[in-house]
C-alpha positions as CSV (number, residue, x, y, z in Angstrom):
1,X,1.7,-3.9,-6.4
2,X,4.7,-1.6,-7.0
3,X,8.0,-3.0,-8.0
4,X,10.2,-3.5,-5.0
5,X,7.2,-3.7,-2.6
6,X,7.5,-6.1,0.3
7,X,4.3,-7.7,1.6
8,X,3.9,-9.6,4.9
9,X,0.7,-11.4,6.2
10,X,-0.4,-11.8,9.8
11,X,-3.6,-13.1,11.5
12,X,-5.2,-10.7,13.9
13,X,-7.2,-12.2,16.8
14,X,-10.2,-10.5,18.3
15,X,-11.6,-8.2,15.6
16,X,-15.4,-8.4,15.3
17,X,-16.5,-5.3,13.3
18,X,-15.5,-2.5,10.9
19,X,-14.4,-0.3,13.9
20,X,-11.9,-3.0,14.8
21,X,-10.5,-3.0,11.3
22,X,-10.3,0.8,11.3
23,X,-8.4,0.8,14.6
24,X,-5.8,-1.8,13.4
25,X,-5.5,-0.1,10.1
26,X,-4.8,3.3,11.7
27,X,-2.1,1.9,14.1
28,X,-0.4,-0.3,11.5
29,X,-0.4,2.5,8.9
30,X,1.7,4.6,11.3
31,X,4.6,2.1,11.3
32,X,7.6,3.5,9.5
33,X,7.8,2.1,6.0
34,X,4.2,0.9,5.7
35,X,2.6,1.9,2.4
36,X,-0.6,-0.1,2.4
37,X,-2.7,-2.1,4.9
38,X,-5.5,-4.5,4.0
39,X,-7.6,-6.5,6.4
40,X,-10.1,-9.2,5.8
41,X,-12.4,-9.1,8.8
42,X,-13.9,-12.6,8.2
43,X,-10.5,-14.3,8.4
44,X,-8.5,-11.8,10.5
45,X,-5.9,-11.7,7.7
46,X,-3.8,-8.6,7.8
47,X,-1.7,-7.8,4.8
48,X,0.9,-5.1,5.2
49,X,2.9,-3.7,2.3
50,X,6.0,-1.5,2.6
51,X,8.7,-0.1,0.4
52,X,11.3,-2.2,2.3
53,X,11.2,-5.3,4.5
54,X,9.0,-4.5,7.5
55,X,9.9,-5.0,11.1
56,X,7.5,-7.7,12.4
57,X,7.9,-6.6,16.0
58,X,6.7,-3.1,15.0
59,X,3.7,-4.5,13.3
60,X,2.8,-6.7,16.3
61,X,3.3,-3.7,18.6
62,X,0.9,-1.6,16.5
63,X,-1.7,-4.3,16.5
64,X,-1.3,-4.6,20.3
65,X,-1.7,-0.8,20.6
66,X,-5.0,-1.0,18.7
67,X,-6.2,-3.5,21.4
68,X,-5.8,-6.8,19.5
69,X,-3.0,-9.4,19.0
70,X,-1.3,-11.2,16.2
71,X,-1.8,-14.9,16.3
72,X,1.4,-17.0,16.7
73,X,2.4,-18.9,13.6
74,X,1.5,-22.6,13.9
């Protein structure tokens, strides 16, 4: 990971296949400041890296735009 990178993790609900992963990756990648997106389909874990702290609302909105939702923290 590059020095100064900021990473945030989310859990995405509803993904079932590689197409789901591709859709979420595409939408989240378009969020301003995002430099890397990694998704573990089995767990729904979404790891987003940016060159500055990322706006959580923008990430949630991008996931919603892809047709999925971010699980609320418990």
